[in-house]
C-alpha positions as CSV (number, residue, x, y, z in Angstrom):
1,M,101.3,127.1,170.0
2,L,100.7,123.4,170.7
3,S,97.0,123.9,170.3
4,R,97.5,125.5,166.9
5,W,99.7,122.7,165.7
6,A,97.2,120.1,167.0
7,G,94.5,121.9,165.0
8,I,96.7,121.8,161.8
9,V,97.4,118.1,162.3
10,A,93.7,117.3,162.7
11,A,92.8,119.4,159.7
12,T,95.5,117.7,157.7
13,V,94.2,114.2,158.6
14,V,90.7,115.1,157.6
15,A,91.8,116.8,154.4
16,S,94.0,113.8,153.5
17,L,91.1,111.4,153.9
18,A,89.0,113.6,151.7
19,A,91.7,113.9,149.0
20,A,92.2,110.1,149.1
21,A,88.5,109.6,148.7
22,A,88.6,111.9,145.7
23,G,91.3,109.8,144.1
24,L,94.1,112.4,144.2
25,P,97.6,111.1,143.9
26,R,99.9,111.9,146.9
27,A,96.7,112.8,148.8
28,V,98.6,113.7,152.0
29,L,100.9,116.1,150.2
30,F,98.0,117.8,148.5
31,A,96.0,118.0,151.8
32,S,98.9,119.3,153.9
33,L,99.8,121.9,151.3
34,F,96.2,123.1,151.3
35,V,95.9,123.2,155.1
36,G,99.2,125.1,155.3
37,I,98.1,127.7,152.8
38,A,94.7,128.1,154.5
39,Y,96.3,128.7,157.9
40,A,98.9,131.1,156.5
41,L,96.3,133.2,154.8
42,L,93.8,133.1,157.6
43,F,95.9,133.4,160.7
44,G,99.5,133.7,159.6
45,D,99.8,137.5,160.1
46,E,98.8,137.3,163.8
47,H,100.0,133.8,164.7
48,P,102.7,132.7,162.2
49,L,103.9,129.1,162.4
50,T,107.2,127.8,161.0
51,P,108.1,124.1,161.2
52,P,111.6,123.4,162.6
53,K,114.3,122.8,159.9
54,R,114.5,119.1,161.1
55,V,110.9,118.6,159.9
56,L,112.0,119.6,156.4
57,T,115.0,117.3,156.6
58,F,112.8,114.5,157.7
59,G,110.5,115.0,154.8
60,Q,113.4,115.2,152.3
61,V,114.9,112.0,153.7
62,V,111.6,110.0,153.5
63,I,110.9,111.1,150.0
64,G,114.5,110.4,148.9
65,V,114.5,106.8,150.3
66,A,111.0,106.2,148.9
67,L,112.1,107.3,145.4
68,G,115.3,105.3,145.6
69,A,113.5,102.1,146.7
70,Q,111.4,102.2,143.5
71,L,114.5,101.4,141.4
72,T,115.0,97.6,141.3
73,S,116.9,95.1,139.2
74,D,113.6,94.1,137.6
75,T,113.0,97.7,136.5
76,I,116.5,98.0,135.0
77,S,116.0,94.7,133.2
78,A,112.7,95.8,131.8
79,V,114.2,99.1,130.6
80,A,117.3,97.5,129.1
81,G,115.5,96.0,126.2
82,D,114.1,99.3,125.0
83,W,116.8,101.6,126.3
84,L,117.2,103.7,123.2
85,P,113.6,104.9,122.7
86,I,113.2,105.4,126.5
87,T,116.4,107.5,126.6
88,V,115.3,109.6,123.6
89,I,111.9,110.2,125.0
90,T,113.2,111.0,128.5
91,V,115.8,113.5,127.1
92,A,113.3,115.1,124.8
93,T,110.8,115.5,127.7
94,L,113.5,117.1,129.8
95,L,114.5,119.5,127.1
96,I,110.9,120.5,126.3
97,S,110.4,121.1,130.1
98,L,113.5,123.3,130.3
99,A,112.6,125.2,127.2
100,A,109.1,125.9,128.5
101,G,110.6,127.0,131.8
102,L,112.9,129.5,130.1
103,L,110.0,130.9,128.0
104,L,107.9,131.2,131.2
105,S,110.7,133.1,132.9
106,R,111.1,135.5,130.0
107,A,107.4,136.0,129.6
108,T,106.5,136.6,133.2
109,G,109.7,137.8,134.8
110,L,109.7,134.8,137.1
111,D,113.2,133.8,138.3
112,R,114.8,131.0,136.3
113,P,115.2,128.4,139.0
114,T,111.5,128.7,140.0
115,A,110.3,128.6,136.4
116,L,112.6,125.6,135.4
117,L,111.8,123.5,138.5
118,G,108.1,124.4,138.3
119,L,107.8,122.9,134.8
120,I,110.0,119.9,135.1
121,A,107.8,116.9,134.2
122,G,107.7,114.1,136.8
123,G,108.9,113.7,140.4
124,A,106.8,116.5,141.8
125,S,107.3,115.6,145.4
126,G,111.1,115.4,145.1
127,I,111.3,118.7,143.1
128,V,109.2,120.6,145.6
129,A,111.2,119.1,148.5
130,M,114.6,120.4,147.2
131,S,113.5,123.5,145.4
132,D,114.5,125.9,148.2
133,E,118.0,124.6,148.3
134,L,118.2,125.0,144.5
135,G,117.4,128.7,144.8
136,A,113.8,128.5,143.8
137,D,110.6,129.7,145.4
138,A,109.1,126.4,146.8
139,R,105.6,127.9,147.0
140,L,105.4,128.7,143.3
141,V,107.2,125.5,142.4
142,A,104.6,123.5,144.4
143,F,101.7,125.5,142.7
144,M,103.0,124.8,139.2
145,Q,103.9,121.1,139.8
146,Y,100.6,120.2,141.4
147,L,98.6,122.2,138.9
148,R,100.3,119.9,136.3
149,V,99.5,116.8,138.4
150,L,95.8,117.8,138.6
151,I,95.6,118.4,134.9
152,V,97.2,115.0,134.2
153,V,94.9,113.2,136.7
154,V,91.8,114.7,135.0
155,T,92.9,114.3,131.3
156,A,95.1,111.1,131.3
157,P,92.2,108.6,131.7
158,L,90.2,110.3,128.9
159,I,93.2,110.4,126.5
160,A,94.1,106.8,127.3
161,T,90.5,105.7,126.6
162,V,89.9,107.7,123.4
163,L,93.3,107.3,121.7
164,F,94.5,104.0,123.0
165,G,91.3,102.1,123.9
166,A,92.5,101.6,127.5
167,G,89.8,100.6,129.9
168,G,88.6,98.1,132.4
169,D,90.1,97.3,135.8
170,A,93.8,96.6,135.9
171,L,95.2,94.3,138.5
172,A,97.6,95.9,140.9
173,P,101.1,94.4,140.8
174,D,102.2,92.4,143.8
175,A,104.6,94.7,145.6
176,G,105.7,91.9,148.0
177,G,107.7,93.3,150.9
178,A,110.2,92.4,153.5
179,G,108.0,93.1,156.5
180,L,107.4,96.1,158.6
181,A,110.5,95.7,160.8
182,A,112.7,95.3,157.7
183,D,111.0,98.3,156.0
184,L,111.6,100.5,159.0
185,A,115.2,99.4,159.3
186,F,115.8,100.1,155.6
187,T,114.2,103.5,155.9
188,V,116.1,104.5,159.0
189,G,119.4,103.1,157.9
190,C,119.3,104.8,154.5
191,G,118.1,108.0,156.0
192,V,120.6,108.3,158.8
193,A,123.5,107.3,156.6
194,G,122.4,109.7,153.9
195,V,122.1,112.7,156.4
196,L,125.5,111.9,157.9
197,I,127.2,111.8,154.5
198,A,125.3,115.0,153.3
199,R,126.6,116.9,156.4
200,K,130.2,115.9,155.5
201,V,130.0,116.4,151.7
202,P,128.6,119.8,150.4
203,I,125.8,118.5,148.1
204,T,122.8,120.7,147.3
205,A,119.7,119.0,148.5
206,G,121.9,116.3,150.0
207,S,119.3,115.3,152.6
208,L,117.1,114.0,149.7
209,L,119.7,113.0,147.0
210,V,122.1,111.0,149.2
211,P,119.4,108.8,150.8
212,L,117.9,108.3,147.4
213,V,121.2,107.1,146.0
214,I,121.9,104.8,148.9
215,A,118.3,103.3,148.8
216,A,118.5,102.8,145.0
217,A,121.9,101.0,145.3
218,L,120.6,98.7,148.0
219,S,117.4,98.1,146.2
220,V,119.1,97.2,142.9
221,S,121.5,94.9,144.7
222,G,118.6,92.8,145.9
223,I,119.8,92.4,149.5
224,T,116.9,94.4,150.8
225,D,114.4,91.7,149.8
226,G,111.9,94.4,148.5
227,A,112.1,96.6,151.5
228,H,110.5,100.1,151.1
229,V,109.3,103.0,153.1
230,P,106.2,102.1,155.0
231,D,103.1,103.9,153.8
232,R,102.4,105.8,157.0
233,V,106.0,107.0,157.2
234,Q,105.7,108.2,153.6
235,D,102.5,110.1,154.6
236,L,104.4,111.8,157.5
237,G,107.2,112.8,155.1
238,F,104.7,114.2,152.5
239,A,102.9,116.1,155.3
240,A,106.2,117.6,156.5
241,I,107.0,118.9,153.0
242,G,103.4,120.1,152.3
243,L,103.1,122.1,155.6
244,Q,106.6,123.5,155.2
245,V,105.7,125.0,151.9
246,G,102.1,125.9,152.5
247,L,102.6,127.8,155.8
248,R,104.9,130.2,153.9
249,F,102.2,131.3,151.4
250,T,101.1,135.0,151.3
251,V,98.6,137.0,149.2
252,A,101.6,138.2,147.2
253,T,102.4,134.6,146.4
254,I,98.9,134.0,145.1
255,R,99.2,137.1,143.0
256,Q,102.4,135.8,141.5
257,A,100.9,132.4,140.9
258,G,98.0,134.0,139.0
259,K,100.5,136.0,136.9
260,T,102.4,132.8,136.2
261,V,99.3,131.1,134.7
262,G,98.3,134.3,132.8
263,W,95.6,135.6,135.2
264,S,95.7,139.2,136.2
265,Y,94.9,140.1,139.8
266,R,91.5,141.3,138.7
267,T,90.8,137.9,137.0
268,C,91.8,136.1,140.2
269,L,89.6,138.4,142.3
270,N,86.6,137.9,139.9
271,R,87.0,134.1,140.1
272,I,87.1,134.3,143.9
273,R,84.0,136.5,143.9
274,R,82.2,133.9,141.7
275,M,83.2,131.2,144.2
276,E,81.9,133.3,147.1
277,A,78.5,133.6,145.2
278,I,78.4,129.8,144.8
279,L,79.4,129.1,148.4
280,G,77.3,131.8,150.0
281,L,80.2,133.1,152.2
282,R,82.9,135.7,152.2
283,V,86.2,134.2,151.1
284,L,88.4,137.3,150.5
285,E,88.6,140.7,152.3
286,T,89.9,143.6,150.3
287,A,90.9,147.1,151.2
288,R,91.3,150.1,148.8
289,G,94.6,151.8,148.5
290,G,95.5,154.8,150.6
291,S,98.1,155.6,153.2
292,S,98.3,151.9,154.1
293,G,98.5,150.8,150.5
294,G,95.4,148.6,150.5
295,G,95.6,144.9,150.1
296,A,93.6,141.7,150.4
297,R,93.5,138.6,152.6
298,L,91.4,135.5,152.8
299,S,88.7,135.3,155.5
300,A,86.4,132.7,156.9
301,T,82.9,133.4,157.8
302,W,82.5,136.0,160.5
303,S,80.9,133.4,162.8
304,F,84.0,131.2,162.4
305,R,86.4,134.1,163.0
306,S,84.5,135.0,166.1
307,W,84.5,131.5,167.4
308,V,88.2,131.2,166.9
309,S,88.8,134.6,168.6
310,R,86.8,133.6,171.6
311,R,88.5,130.2,171.9
312,W,91.9,132.0,171.6
313,A,91.0,134.6,174.2
314,D,89.7,131.9,176.6
315,R,92.9,130.0,176.1
316,K,95.1,133.0,176.9
317,R,93.1,133.7,180.0
318,S,93.4,130.1,181.2
319,V,97.1,130.2,180.7
320,K,97.6,133.5,182.6
321,S,95.4,132.3,185.5
């Protein structure tokens, strides 16, 4: 089992670097989600892996503190001057998202919590992290949320350039910082206090929301001197959430995801076959119905499968000897 986890960690690191090079936001979360899905579909039936619950708690805490630290007194001051239009637009966006979720639930038969959380605009990482505790299917919520993020990433620069004349290189704001030691103390302090309170007070998704509130209150007060969650710690938190969700994917989940975006199973299969033709390798194995009911599952190339099987057999033999 340790060797499988080591392989997943290594794959996540490589995929994260590739996603970051491609300019994807939250690259580690995208990469860990992809790696988790790939493992679940390729090897999950024979060698299932489930991260311990404390891994999910860690991810929720990190994301909660990171979100809370983004609220500062400067942010509140900037918003105060235009509070009315900002409030109106925020409420309107929320209502439109909720209405779209209700329509999606009615049109596809998707349960309401999943449909509503999947279409909430903004805060994708936080929404995915607490979707299980809110009664939704975290896998489908992640699929919808990050499909939205990808669409925004692709279309937003074009829209900004064409409609608003945006362009050129913007200077990144000076985030400042309190230093690594203070950042770690801030993260650990908010996280531990938040988890302890969440255990005493029955709050849904308390492991995320309580640290968020504590971090936001401290950040607004100014006593933290700009402390925030260190980047590498954020990456670990995002990886924990991504793997927690991705490792639970199944072919049935992909079928439901295709139905959610209006693709039939046949359409999904045709798109996969087209991808196979481009890549020159077999991606999906299918079996016709019968006594076993048929089905489908992803596969790597036969050479890769054989290599993994031989390595696994060698490993088992070495352990027994």
